[in-house]
Residue frames as qw, qx, qy, qz and C-alpha x, y, z in Angstrom:
[[0.106, 0.621, -0.438, 0.641, 102.94, 100.50, 99.12],
 [0.601, -0.304, -0.689, 0.268, 103.47, 99.17, 102.65],
 [0.261, -0.695, 0.102, -0.662, 102.11, 101.06, 105.62],
 [0.386, -0.025, -0.789, 0.478, 103.21, 100.31, 109.17],
 [0.478, -0.572, -0.148, -0.650, 100.39, 100.57, 111.67],
 [0.159, -0.324, 0.752, -0.551, 100.24, 99.98, 115.40],
 [0.696, 0.040, 0.382, -0.606, 96.77, 98.42, 115.19],
 [0.903, 0.345, 0.073, -0.246, 97.00, 96.22, 112.10],
 [0.747, -0.242, 0.438, 0.437, 100.72, 95.62, 111.73],
 [0.061, -0.396, 0.501, 0.767, 102.26, 96.19, 108.32],
 [0.609, 0.517, 0.569, -0.195, 99.64, 96.31, 105.57],
 [0.310, 0.005, 0.585, 0.750, 99.96, 96.50, 101.80],
 [0.308, 0.732, 0.406, -0.452, 97.86, 99.26, 100.24],
 [0.539, 0.482, 0.411, 0.555, 97.73, 100.12, 96.52],
 [0.268, -0.178, -0.077, 0.944, 98.99, 103.71, 96.26],
 [0.165, -0.313, -0.449, -0.820, 95.86, 104.74, 94.34],
 [0.487, -0.587, -0.641, -0.086, 93.78, 103.97, 97.48],
 [0.375, -0.260, -0.357, 0.815, 95.49, 106.67, 99.57],
 [0.002, -0.891, -0.402, -0.210, 93.45, 109.77, 100.34],
 [0.424, 0.164, -0.182, 0.872, 95.18, 113.12, 100.73],
 [0.266, -0.862, -0.428, 0.045, 93.93, 115.54, 103.38],
 [0.419, 0.581, -0.115, 0.688, 95.84, 118.82, 102.81],
 [0.282, -0.694, 0.196, -0.633, 94.70, 120.28, 106.16],
 [0.212, 0.140, -0.896, 0.365, 95.12, 117.06, 108.09],
 [0.457, -0.572, -0.672, -0.110, 92.69, 116.10, 110.81],
 [0.296, -0.816, 0.073, -0.491, 91.66, 118.46, 113.60],
 [0.675, -0.651, 0.334, -0.097, 94.31, 118.03, 116.27],
 [0.771, -0.149, 0.516, 0.342, 96.50, 116.00, 113.92],
 [0.367, 0.843, -0.103, -0.380, 97.65, 118.47, 111.28],
 [0.056, -0.556, 0.772, 0.303, 100.54, 116.18, 110.23],
 [0.509, 0.171, 0.843, -0.030, 98.11, 113.41, 109.31],
 [0.332, 0.529, -0.227, -0.748, 97.78, 114.21, 105.61],
 [0.473, 0.210, -0.758, -0.397, 97.69, 110.75, 104.00],
 [0.569, -0.092, 0.649, -0.497, 95.04, 108.26, 105.11],
 [0.313, 0.039, -0.852, -0.418, 93.47, 105.06, 103.87],
 [0.716, -0.155, 0.161, -0.661, 89.98, 103.68, 104.48],
 [0.164, 0.186, -0.969, 0.012, 89.91, 100.08, 105.69],
 [0.694, -0.324, -0.442, -0.467, 86.97, 97.75, 106.13],
 [0.434, -0.441, 0.632, -0.467, 86.32, 96.58, 109.67],
 [0.394, 0.092, 0.914, 0.011, 84.26, 93.59, 108.63],
 [0.040, -0.171, -0.670, -0.722, 82.12, 93.13, 105.56],
 [0.288, -0.609, -0.715, -0.188, 78.92, 93.07, 107.67],
 [0.367, -0.557, -0.380, 0.641, 79.81, 96.13, 109.75],
 [0.211, 0.926, 0.260, 0.175, 78.75, 99.75, 109.15],
 [0.381, -0.857, 0.224, 0.263, 82.03, 100.80, 110.76],
 [0.774, 0.513, -0.125, 0.350, 85.31, 101.36, 108.90],
 [0.638, -0.536, 0.000, 0.553, 88.78, 102.44, 109.89],
 [0.337, 0.921, -0.099, 0.166, 90.51, 105.66, 108.89],
 [0.843, -0.317, 0.076, 0.429, 94.18, 104.70, 109.15],
 [0.040, 0.933, -0.262, -0.243, 96.93, 107.29, 108.90],
 [0.885, 0.359, -0.067, 0.288, 99.68, 106.43, 106.41],
 [0.261, 0.742, -0.313, 0.532, 101.91, 109.03, 108.09],
 [0.266, -0.488, 0.600, -0.576, 101.50, 108.15, 111.75],
 [0.418, 0.007, -0.904, -0.092, 101.27, 104.40, 112.56],
 [0.056, -0.196, -0.790, 0.578, 99.52, 105.02, 115.89],
 [0.363, 0.260, 0.145, -0.883, 96.59, 106.94, 114.37],
 [0.167, -0.208, -0.874, -0.406, 93.56, 104.87, 113.40],
 [0.357, 0.068, 0.330, -0.871, 90.01, 106.11, 113.86],
 [0.232, 0.392, 0.890, 0.004, 86.70, 104.23, 113.75],
 [0.213, 0.188, -0.160, -0.945, 84.38, 105.97, 111.27],
 [0.280, 0.433, 0.854, -0.060, 80.78, 105.55, 110.16],
 [0.009, 0.355, 0.487, 0.798, 78.45, 107.11, 107.60],
 [0.137, 0.135, 0.509, -0.839, 76.19, 109.54, 109.53],
 [0.534, 0.035, -0.308, -0.787, 73.30, 109.08, 107.12],
 [0.475, -0.089, -0.874, -0.044, 72.85, 105.59, 108.58],
 [0.365, -0.439, -0.722, 0.391, 71.59, 107.00, 111.89],
 [0.008, -0.499, -0.236, 0.834, 70.79, 110.75, 111.49],
 [0.446, 0.627, 0.632, 0.095, 67.86, 111.44, 109.15],
 [0.227, 0.956, 0.184, 0.038, 68.37, 115.15, 108.65],
 [0.574, -0.506, 0.267, 0.586, 72.18, 115.29, 108.69],
 [0.356, 0.831, -0.078, -0.421, 73.31, 117.76, 105.95],
 [0.725, -0.074, 0.579, 0.367, 74.92, 115.10, 103.73],
 [0.542, 0.682, 0.379, 0.314, 73.93, 116.79, 100.45],
 [0.030, -0.995, 0.087, -0.035, 75.27, 120.16, 101.64],
 [0.559, -0.616, 0.499, 0.242, 78.55, 118.56, 102.67],
 [0.733, 0.195, 0.547, 0.353, 78.85, 116.68, 99.39],
 [0.386, 0.873, 0.215, 0.205, 78.38, 119.90, 97.45],
 [0.325, -0.890, 0.243, 0.208, 81.30, 121.44, 99.35],
 [0.466, -0.438, 0.658, 0.397, 83.79, 119.15, 97.55],
 [0.633, 0.463, 0.587, 0.204, 81.97, 118.59, 94.29],
 [0.069, -0.546, 0.291, 0.782, 83.19, 120.57, 91.28],
 [0.627, 0.532, -0.177, -0.541, 82.46, 120.80, 87.58],
 [0.356, 0.451, -0.805, -0.150, 84.84, 117.86, 87.02],
 [0.144, -0.039, -0.969, 0.198, 83.33, 115.53, 89.57],
 [0.478, -0.453, -0.489, -0.572, 79.85, 114.70, 90.75],
 [0.526, -0.518, 0.328, -0.590, 78.14, 114.79, 94.13],
 [0.981, -0.085, -0.087, -0.152, 78.09, 110.98, 93.90],
 [0.715, 0.376, -0.418, 0.416, 81.90, 111.01, 94.06],
 [0.061, -0.538, 0.458, -0.705, 81.84, 112.53, 97.54],
 [0.667, -0.325, -0.669, 0.046, 81.55, 110.44, 100.70],
 [0.307, -0.686, 0.238, -0.616, 80.80, 111.59, 104.26],
 [0.718, -0.179, -0.633, 0.227, 81.96, 109.94, 107.49],
 [0.373, -0.805, 0.179, -0.425, 82.06, 110.78, 111.16],
 [0.329, 0.348, -0.791, 0.380, 84.62, 109.67, 113.71],
 [0.771, -0.467, -0.295, -0.316, 83.19, 107.31, 116.31],
 [0.071, -0.503, 0.733, -0.452, 84.34, 106.58, 119.82],
 [0.824, -0.171, -0.482, -0.244, 83.73, 103.01, 120.93],
 [0.211, -0.563, 0.633, -0.488, 84.31, 102.80, 124.69],
 [0.150, 0.001, -0.979, 0.137, 84.05, 99.60, 126.71],
 [0.485, -0.508, -0.562, -0.436, 80.49, 98.48, 127.49],
 [0.233, 0.651, 0.722, -0.012, 78.17, 99.64, 128.93],
 [0.015, -0.611, 0.017, 0.792, 79.14, 103.18, 127.86],
 [0.648, 0.651, 0.368, -0.144, 77.49, 104.20, 124.57],
 [0.575, 0.184, 0.389, 0.696, 79.16, 104.65, 121.20],
 [0.080, 0.844, 0.169, -0.502, 79.43, 108.34, 120.33],
 [0.613, 0.406, 0.374, 0.565, 80.13, 110.10, 117.04],
 [0.205, -0.452, -0.004, 0.868, 81.46, 113.51, 116.17],
 [0.369, 0.697, 0.592, 0.168, 78.67, 115.09, 114.15],
 [0.059, -0.929, -0.034, 0.363, 80.13, 118.57, 114.55],
 [0.001, -0.732, 0.556, 0.392, 83.29, 117.85, 112.53],
 [0.913, 0.240, 0.321, -0.078, 82.56, 115.33, 109.75],
 [0.381, -0.347, 0.644, 0.566, 85.04, 114.01, 107.22],
 [0.643, 0.665, 0.126, -0.358, 84.30, 114.78, 103.57],
 [0.494, -0.301, 0.680, 0.450, 86.09, 112.77, 100.86],
 [0.613, 0.596, -0.232, -0.465, 86.19, 113.20, 97.11],
 [0.820, -0.163, 0.545, 0.068, 86.75, 109.54, 96.29],
 [0.750, 0.617, 0.161, 0.175, 87.42, 110.24, 92.63],
 [0.275, 0.854, -0.283, 0.339, 90.11, 112.88, 93.25],
 [0.791, -0.147, -0.464, 0.372, 91.30, 111.03, 96.40],
 [0.143, 0.339, -0.308, 0.877, 91.18, 114.19, 98.54],
 [0.461, -0.619, -0.635, -0.026, 89.46, 114.93, 101.81],
 [0.026, 0.450, -0.284, 0.846, 88.92, 117.38, 104.59],
 [0.290, -0.493, -0.749, 0.335, 87.53, 117.52, 108.07],
 [0.048, -0.497, -0.187, -0.846, 85.07, 120.38, 108.32],
 [0.055, -0.254, -0.677, 0.688, 83.36, 122.06, 111.25],
 [0.085, -0.606, -0.659, -0.437, 79.63, 122.61, 110.96],
 [0.062, -0.096, 0.284, -0.952, 78.05, 125.79, 112.28],
 [0.595, -0.330, -0.492, -0.543, 74.89, 124.11, 113.56],
 [0.311, -0.439, 0.584, -0.608, 73.96, 123.92, 117.26],
 [0.917, -0.061, -0.024, -0.394, 72.08, 120.64, 116.69],
 [0.897, 0.231, -0.333, 0.176, 75.37, 118.74, 116.30],
 [0.456, -0.806, 0.364, -0.099, 78.01, 118.00, 118.91],
 [0.260, 0.595, -0.761, -0.007, 81.30, 116.18, 119.18],
 [0.051, -0.104, 0.963, -0.243, 79.85, 113.39, 121.32],
 [0.672, 0.009, -0.147, -0.725, 76.50, 112.52, 119.81],
 [0.452, -0.132, 0.856, -0.213, 75.22, 109.28, 121.32],
 [0.260, 0.000, -0.802, -0.538, 74.04, 106.78, 118.74],
 [0.681, -0.215, -0.043, -0.699, 70.33, 105.99, 119.08],
 [0.586, -0.274, 0.703, -0.296, 69.53, 103.00, 121.25],
 [0.883, 0.329, 0.279, -0.185, 68.07, 101.09, 118.32],
 [0.576, 0.725, -0.375, 0.051, 71.18, 101.76, 116.22],
 [0.180, -0.602, 0.737, -0.249, 73.37, 100.56, 119.10],
 [0.773, -0.043, 0.575, -0.265, 71.38, 97.36, 119.39],
 [0.832, 0.545, 0.039, -0.094, 71.63, 96.73, 115.64],
 [0.492, 0.739, -0.409, 0.211, 75.33, 97.55, 115.49],
 [0.578, -0.664, 0.442, -0.173, 76.48, 96.08, 118.83],
 [0.921, -0.034, 0.367, 0.127, 77.43, 92.80, 117.23],
 [0.727, 0.517, 0.145, 0.428, 79.29, 94.52, 114.41],
 [0.140, -0.978, 0.151, -0.042, 80.97, 97.30, 116.42],
 [0.591, 0.544, -0.508, 0.311, 84.75, 97.32, 116.20],
 [0.784, -0.408, -0.340, 0.322, 86.65, 95.79, 119.07],
 [0.254, -0.956, 0.089, 0.122, 88.40, 98.29, 121.29],
 [0.069, -0.718, 0.661, 0.208, 91.82, 96.71, 120.64],
 [0.910, 0.258, -0.264, -0.188, 92.20, 93.85, 118.13],
 [0.869, -0.391, 0.251, 0.172, 94.45, 90.99, 119.24],
 [0.202, -0.695, 0.527, 0.445, 98.10, 90.95, 118.18],
 [0.517, 0.080, 0.792, 0.315, 97.34, 88.26, 115.61],
 [0.421, 0.803, 0.395, -0.148, 95.18, 90.75, 113.64],
 [0.445, -0.172, 0.380, 0.793, 97.02, 91.95, 110.57],
 [0.071, -0.268, -0.463, -0.842, 94.06, 93.31, 108.66],
 [0.327, -0.047, 0.378, -0.865, 90.88, 94.87, 110.01],
 [0.746, 0.033, -0.229, -0.624, 88.57, 92.34, 108.42],
 [0.385, 0.145, -0.903, 0.125, 89.90, 89.28, 110.27],
 [0.000, -0.194, -0.854, 0.483, 87.54, 87.37, 112.54]]
């Protein structure tokens, strides 16, 4: 299936790679179908591209890469059922990548939880005062990821997120 996007142009996505989010994203309730795209093979960042709204594409990252005690197991159990396993559930957080020198922040308060086997997902809100919507990535994580952070706006020649 072809998806028109503002950021990547028109991209071809196998229909079985679409993820369905019945509740949409917080603030974007009409965004019910999304696809995960690689940024670059060496980058911890990915893109969450809406299949319903071409202008919606979010930078995402696995929070377990930089937060030791993030409740990944608890979140995975939320979507796991008798038919699927905890290993079939993936967690991501939406990142904001502003121009340098401002730091990259991530929304730890409202992570994305995906059942990759069933191709369904949800954005959930945690009831934990330790997490906020603009958690600054640790300085050491920023240094490690600075070279692989997504560009703010890819050039018009970019048709897929893994170019360059």
